[in-house]
C-alpha positions in Angstrom: 0.1 0.1 0.3 1.0 3.2 -0.7 0.2 6.7 1.0 0.1 10.1 -0.3 -0.7 13.4 1.1 -1.9 15.9 -2.2 -2.5 19.8 -1.8 -6.1 18.5 -3.8 -7.5 15.5 -1.8 -10.5 15.5 -3.5 -9.3 14.7 -7.0 -6.6 12.5 -5.1 -8.5 8.9 -5.7 -8.5 9.0 -9.3 -5.1 10.8 -9.2 -3.3 7.9 -6.9 -5.2 5.3 -9.2 -3.4 6.7 -12.3 -0.2 7.0 -10.4 -0.3 3.2 -9.3 -1.1 2.0 -12.7 1.4 4.0 -14.5 3.9 2.5 -12.1 2.5 -0.9 -12.4 2.5 -1.5 -8.9 0.9 -4.1 -7.3 -0.8 -2.5 -4.2 -2.6 0.3 -3.6 -2.1 4.1 -3.0 -3.6 6.0 -0.5 -4.2 9.4 0.5 -2.9 10.4 4.0 -4.9 13.5 5.7 -4.4 14.7 7.8 0.0 13.7 7.4 -0.3 11.4 10.6 1.1 8.3 8.7 3.7 10.6 6.7 5.1 12.5 9.8 5.2 8.8 11.1 7.6 7.2 8.4 9.7 10.3 8.9 9.0 12.1 5.2 6.8 14.8 6.1 8.5 18.0 4.1 9.5 21.0 6.0 6.4 23.2 5.2 4.4 20.6 7.2 2.0 20.3 3.9 3.4 18.2 1.3 5.0 14.5 2.0 8.9 14.1 0.8 8.6 11.4 -2.2 9.6 8.1 -0.4 8.6 4.4 -1.0 8.4 2.3 2.0 8.6 -1.9 1.1 6.5 -3.3 4.2 6.3 -7.4 5.1 3.2 -8.6 6.2 4.4 -8.3 10.1 4.8 -4.6 9.3 8.3 -4.7 9.4 9.7 -1.9 7.0 12.3 -3.9 5.0 13.4 -1.2 2.4 12.7 2.3 2.0 13.2 4.9 -1.2 13.9 8.5 -0.3 13.4 10.2 -3.5 12.8 14.3 -2.7 10.3 16.9 -2.1 7.1 16.2 -4.0 7.1 18.7 -7.3 10.9 18.0 -7.8 11.0 16.6 -11.1 12.0 13.1 -9.6 12.3 10.6 -12.3 12.2 7.0 -10.6 11.6 3.5 -12.2 9.1 1.0 -10.5 11.9 -1.7 -11.2 13.6 -1.4 -8.1 10.5 -1.7 -5.7 9.3 -4.6 -7.9 12.6 -6.6 -7.9 12.5 -5.9 -3.9 9.0 -7.0 -3.7 9.8 -10.4 -5.7 13.0 -10.9 -3.6 10.9 -10.6 -0.4 8.5 -13.0 -2.0 11.2 -15.4 -2.7 12.2 -15.4 0.9 8.6 -16.6 2.4 
């Protein structure tokens, strides 16, 4: 599951579905309003409104197995989903 805290909350659902589909992620993206989870994971931007771009791979026991920190929301960030997919496959192979 992915979490996000976009500025325009009402349109977040379709936007997050499009982002998940475009990255070919095998999990949903959710919105975090207010940004409690974002703050707990340490990715709340200094302005306390936006989230830093980040991905966390959390196993079925709730343990963070891997994280990718990419920068501030709104920055031009190019990131392939390949490292995430590979890490998921590696984690699934360890079962």
